[in-house]
Phi, psi and omega in degrees: 000320179296320179299317181292325178294319178296318180294322179297332180271326188256357180296154180303322180295319180293321178296316179299318180297319178294321178296320178297317179296320180293325180291328181285330187232090180294143183240138176292145178294149180272134179230130179280181180292154179290147177284144179291146178216167179069227182291336181278350184291152179289129179246121179270146178291148180158189180286152182292332181275005177086001180287168182263117179257011179074025182284198185301325181292330177287316182294332179289338175274329186282322184301312178296324178295319179294320179295320178296319179294320178295320178296319179294319179296320178295320179295317178296322177296320179294320179295316180297318180295319181292326177291322178296316179297320180295320180290329181288334182272000000 
């Protein structure tokens, strides 16, 4: 059923029908909200010259990397342990 629904949306006939409908009824482009600038802009803590002082924004990048490395090390340890057990039997 999912395949037929996808085909009904992406078939050449369906595309042509959507193009014909779009040509009959022009639509204004969608525009999102303006980004804040000036005093309303988000200011991150850190050095005034833009350098990295190891503040909160740095630790937020390091934590996921450390967690990934720990997960990889645990997986490698589990594989090594299972191979040792396999070799002992």
